[in-house]
C-alpha positions, 0 to 999 in steps of 0.5 A, a space after each residue: 885909319 886901320 879898317 879891320 871890318 869884314 866889309 867894305 874891305 880897303 881899296 888899295 891906293 892903285 885899285 882906287 885910281 883906277 876907278 877914277 879913269 874918265 867915263 867911257 861909253 857902256 854900249 861902247 867898244 872899251 867896255 865890251 873889252 873890259 866885261 870880256 876880260 873881267 868875266 874870265 877873271 872872275 871865272 878863274 877865282 871862282 875856278 869854274 867854267 860855268 857862266 858868271 854874271 856881273 850885277 851892279 848891286 851889293 852881296 844882297 842884290 845877288 842873294 835876291 837875284 838867286 832866290 827870285 830866279 830860283 824859287 817860285 811862290 809856293 816852292 819848298 826851300 831849305 834854308 840852312 843858318 848859322 847866323 845873321 846872313 843865313 837869317 837873311 836868306 830866310 827873309 828872302 825866302 818869305 818875302 818871295 813866297 817860298 815855303 822855308 824849312 829853316 835849319 838854324 844852328 848855334 851861333 859859332 858851330 858850322 851846320 851839321 850834315 847829318 841833320 841837313 840830310 834828316 831835314 832834307 830827306 824829311 820833305 821830298 819837294 824840296 828842291 832848292 837849298 841855300 847855305 852860307 858858306 863863311 858867315 861874317 856874323 859868327 866868324 864861322 867857315 862851313 866845311 861841308 860844301 863838296 859833301 852838301 852838294 853830292 847830298 842835294 844832287 841825289 834828289 832829281 832837280 835839286 839845286 844848291 845855292 851858295 852864299 860865299 860872298 865873304 869867302 870867295 877870293 880869299 879862301 878856296 871856293 872850287 866851284 866846278 870840282 865841288 859841283 855847286 850850282 849857284 854861287 854868290 860874291 861880291 866885290 867889297 870883300 876880297 876882291 878889294 873893290 868898292 862896294 857895288 858889284 855882285 857876282 853870280 855863277 850858274 851851271 847848267 842844272 841851276 840854268 834849267 831850274 831858272 828857265 823853268 821858273 815861269 811864275 816868279 816875277 823878275 826885272 833887274 835881277 833877271 839872271 838870263 838878261 844878264 847872262 844874254 847881255 854879257 855875250 854881247 858885251 854889255 849889261 842889261 842895265 847901266 853898270 857901275 863903269 867906275 868899279 868895273 874899272 877898279 875890278 879889272 885892275 884888282 884882278 890883274 893884282 890878285 893874279 900876279 900874286 897867284 891866287 894860291 898865294 893870296 889864299 896863304 896870305 889869308 891863312 897865315 894872316 888869320 892864323 896870327 889874328 887868332 893867336 894874338 886874340 887868345 894871347 891876350 886871354 880872350 876867346 874866340 865865337 867860332 869853334 876850333 877848327 872851322 874858324 874863318 880866314 876872313 874875319 875873327 869874331 871875339 867873345 868879350 870879357 864880362 864887364 866890357 861893352 862893346 860899342 864903347 870898345 869900338 868907339 875907343 879904338 876908333 878916337 883913340 887908336 885909328 882902329 875900326 872894328 866892327 860889332 856883333 849883330 842881331 842877339 850878338 850886338 855888344 857881345 863880341 867884336 869882328 876883326 877883319 882880315 881879308 883883301 888888301 891886308 898884311 902883316 903890319 896891319 893885323 899887328 896894329 889892329 892887335 895892338 889897338 884891341 889890346 890898348 882899347 882893352 886896357 883903357 876899359 879896364 880889362 887886365 888879361 
């Protein structure tokens, strides 16, 4: 099956086999050594010297951990949304008692820094800003992170949290160079492992805010617990050891390829996908210049039902695409090209898309 969704992504055979290793003591020497190796490896991909915690959770677990550690009930928060995952951050702020200023942008667009600055300046009490870097629901990558960080840090004590779950490890995210305070990612995306691990980096600015937040309850997702446990080569709770085995091996593969080569491969294959889609007379949802290198969102022609297209592609052409989410359900499909993906996967995916459309009567 050609799995062309934006996550979970294909797990290379050797990574899958690494996860089948015999179980070890998660409080013993072997895990101590492995957590040290993988933490340094993840920090290398993050391009950071900051603390990085690995949680046994999905990407949404990383999002929740960031909210409960950084935000006290009643805190003013600016949430920037360009799609479904930005909206998820809005919901988390509401659930945990924050006062969210919601700044939403049209699907297919990136956020506008001038509008962000206006919203930020309109409320002098905002000390936390949440943003999605790569929005998989719309196939858009935000280009504003360095400038946004500078804007946020003009205000004393303000912190920027970046959801880079579907970008980091596939496209460059320069955590230290861009001065990003808290950055999230997840194992089931470009990291080439099964779902179940989430990564959270924190700099000193973030830790100061976390330590000052004594009124928001947290337990499983208490980042200080994770940071202190990692110092002793452990996790505060039972970790997903088998996925850690996979991560240990996938990091070796990534470094053998070279991270610059990983990024170049993703860009080349994304360009190949976009060119193939356009050659069929189809349009992308993302505005030109901000298209994601990890997932392409494709507008469906009039008269083509999105769910039928997904069914035909899987049943007749052995290819799995992702459908639209929320208000885009049935209107777009999403073609994933992140992680363990190569030219032949994109070529086969494009041919499956072309053939599936033809089956449904599209003559573009």
